[in-house]
N, C-alpha and C positions, 0 to 999 in steps of 0.2 A: 643370529644373537639377540638375547631378550634384554630389554632395558626395563629395570623397575620404577625408573623414573623419567618423567618427560625430558626430552632431549630437543632443544631449538636448532634448528637447522635451514640454510638458504639452498633452493634448488632453482637452477638456473635453466630456464627452456627456450628453443629457438623456434618459431615457426617459419617455415619455408615453403611459398608460393611462388608459382611462375605466371605471370602476367598482372594485371591491374588488381588492384585490392584497396581496401580502407581499414584503418586503426582509429577503433574509434572507444574513448574510457576505458581501456582494457580488452578492449572486444575486436576480432577480426572480422569483418562484414565481406564475405563473398558471395558471388551471383549477381545475380539482376534485381534489384532493386529501386522502389521510388521512395522518397523522404516526403514526409509533411511535417512542417514546422513552423512554431507559433511561440511568440514573445510575451512572457507575461512577467511583470514587474521586472524587466530586465533580463528575466530568465530564457533560455530559450527551451524549449520542449519539442524534440525529434521523435518521430516514429519513423521506423522503418518497415516497409513492407515489402516482402518479396512478390516480382511480378510473378502474377498467372495465380497467387495462391488466393482460395475462396474463403474470404472473412464473412464471419456471421454478421458482422455490422458493418458500416462504410468507412473508411479511414476518416474521413470528412467528421463524423460523429466521433469516432473513437479519440482522435486527436482534440478534439474540443473537448470531450471529458475528460482526459490529462489535464488541459489548461483550467479546466474548472475548478479540479479538485486542487491546484498548485493555487489558485487565487481564493481559494476557500479557506484551506490551511495553512496559516499564517506561523512566524516564527521561526520556520525552516530556513536551511543554511543557503546563500546565495551561490546558488551554483546550475549549471545547465545540466538537464536528465535526458536520457535515449530509452526509448521502450523500442523492442525487437519484438517484431510478430515471426512466428514460427509456423510452420505448416503442423497442421493436425487439429482436431476437432476436441480434446481434452480442454475443460471448464476451468481453466487453473494457469498459474505462472510462478511469477519467483522475482524477488527485487534485492539487488544491492543497495551501494550508496547512490548511486548516481545512474546506475542502469536497471531495468527489467525487461523481464520478457513476458510474452502474451501469447497464447496459441490460439491458431485462427479461428477454433471454434467457440471462441470465447465471447459473453457478450459483456456489454457497458460497464456491468458491476465488476468486472474482474479489471478492466483499465482504470478503474476510479479505486479498487481493492489496491492494485500495485502503486498507482501512484501516489497514494497514501501513504504507504510504506517510506517512497523516495523523501517526502514531505517533513517524515518524522526523523527528528533528530536523535532524542534521548535513548540511553541504553537503561535497562532496568536489573533491579536485582531480583534476586529468587521469588521473591513475594508479589513484584509486580511483572513477572515474565509475562502473566497473562493480556496484559495490555497492548503489546504490540500486534498481534490477531485480533485482538477484539476491536481496537480502534478502526483498524482497517476494514474490517468485517461492517461493523456498522456503516461507515460512510459508504461501502462497497454494495451493501443489501438494503440498506433506508433512505437514499440519497438518489436524486438524479438532475441532470442539467437543466438549470432555467437561466435565460438571460446571462449565460457565462458564470453561474455560481452552482453551487450546490444546494437544493432544497428538497426537505423533506417530502418522499413520495406521500401523497393522501391514501393512498390503498394500504400501505403500509400502516402507517399513521392507524388508520381506523382499524386494521386489522389487531395490531397491538394493544391497541385500548378499548375496542368494544367490549362491554362487559360479557356478553354472550360467547366471547371466545375463550378458550381455555387457555390460562397463564400460569406458569408456561408451558407451551407446548412441549410434548414429550418429558420423561422422567429419566431419562439415562443420565442427567447429568447433576441428579439429584444430591447424590453422595458426594459428588467433588467439591473441593475448596479451591477458590481462585489462587488463594496467596500460597498454595501446598501442591504444586505440580506433581508430584508423586502421585495424588490422589486423581490426578484428571483422566476421563476416558478419553477416547479418541475424539478430538476437535473440540473439547470443552473450552478451550481459550476461544475460540473461534465461537461458539454458539453461546453457551454459559457467558460468555465476556463480552458481546456483543449487546445481548441480551440486557447485563446490566448497566450497560452505556447507555442505552435507550431510556432505562427507568431512571439513571441519574441525569440524562439529558431533561428529562420532564423534571426531575426534582430541582435542579436548577433553575430552569424556566418559572417554576410555580413560587419558589423560594425569594426571585428576585423581579417580579413582574415582568419575565421574559428579557429581562435585561442582560443575563448569562447564560450561554449554551453550551454544547461539545465544541464549538468553535474555539469559544474561549478558553476551555480546558485545554484543548490542543495546543492553541499558542503558548498557555504558559508553562505545558510540560516542556515543548521545544525549548522554550525560552530557559527554562531553569534547570531542566535535564541537561544540555547541553552533550557533552561529549564523556558522561560519567552516568555511573549507575544509579538511575533515581529510585529510591527506596520510599515504602509506603507510606512513612512519616511523612516525608518530603511531599508525598502525593497528596496525602490527606490535607495537608497543610493548603496546597494549592487550592482543592476544594472548599477548604473551609474561609479561604478569602474571597471567592467568588459567591458562596452560598450559605455563608454562616456555618457554626458550630454545630447547629441543628443538623445540617448537610451532611457533615461530617460524621458526626454519631449517625445518621443514619445509614451511611455508607458500611461502617465497620464489617456489624454482622455479615455483609453480603459478599466481603472480599476474605475476612478472618474465618468464617464458617460456612458452610454448605446451605446456608438458610437462601432461598431465594427473594428477591424483592417484590413487594406487591405491586400488580399491574396496575400501571399508570393511567390517569385519568387523561382524557384529550382535551381537557379544558386549560391545561397546561401549554399548549402548543398554541392556543388563539384559536380562531376560526378556520377551518379549513380552507385553504385560497385556491382558486382556480387559478392556475399557471398557463403562461402562455410559453409558446414553443422558442427557445432561445438560440440564437445564432452566433456563430465563432467566424471569424475571419481565417481561411488556414489557405496553405500554399501548397498543392498537390502536385502541380505542374513540372518541377525539377525531376529530372529523371536520371539516374546513374548507374552505369553497369561496370560489372567487375567479373571479369574473365578467372577463373580458378582453374588450377591445376596443380598436383600433388608432384613435387621436386622427386625424381627418380634418378640416382646416379647414374651417367652415360659417360662412356668415353670418346663422345663425339664433340670435338672442339666446338663445333658451332651450336651447340645445344645453348639456349639463352639461359641466361644467369639468372638464379631465383631471387625475387625480392625477401628480406628478411626484416622479422620484427622480433625481437627480444623483451620478454619479461621475466620478472621474477616472482617466486611461488613460495611463500612463506610457510613454514609447516612445523609440525610437531613430530615427533617419533614416540 
């Protein structure tokens, strides 16, 4: 049967597992894991690491990066979040509303990237769709952890503002318009979008003598976006509130046309600081073991009864 119009339906699913297990925010945790948990502003951030997995970074550094991102990006909903490490060397991840996954081969920028998604509450209309990955990519690639918060990487700052460095690098997004997803190449929102946010961060700092930064923009987007679709007019209004009408007018062509912003001047960010290594207390000694088995029908009356979790999947056909 073929439907010409979308049809809503509810699909009930049951997961059956023999032995111990744990159900966390819509995710069934199976096998032997170690958890690392820290609290930030009353919110718990928990990292689940499979025992024996070969991580590219230490679990302590990973949870420190997650917490630093949570502390830096404000205006997000007050909720606990959970990040699950998966076996594999793929340097990528994914995030939902309260949970994220990161492959074991990922470096710290992926943890920052995915936590940035968890700390972003707003939804966007078509012309603002680029902002989701652009903001997470900017935080992940250009910031690192210092004293429990995120700071711009000095090397990245110098690379992007050095007059001798080609700006922008690569020309495969030159015909793409951020406000028009149909014009995007692969990863336009990640690359061209994050590059624009770097330039916008510099513009905000220059227009306000350093009082307004990307962090203020993220807070306002979270506060005003809420759980509705934020449009470009509203986003531009936030930019104008922070940096003045001149900053809003400066932004328009770089979102609404294919133009690239001019290379920022390093002076907008002040003198390049020397950062000390920050430390964050973590608790990585709580070990929880979960035995996992698939339930196979058996006529043996002595067979153990499976434990059951029930979830509802909403879908459209």
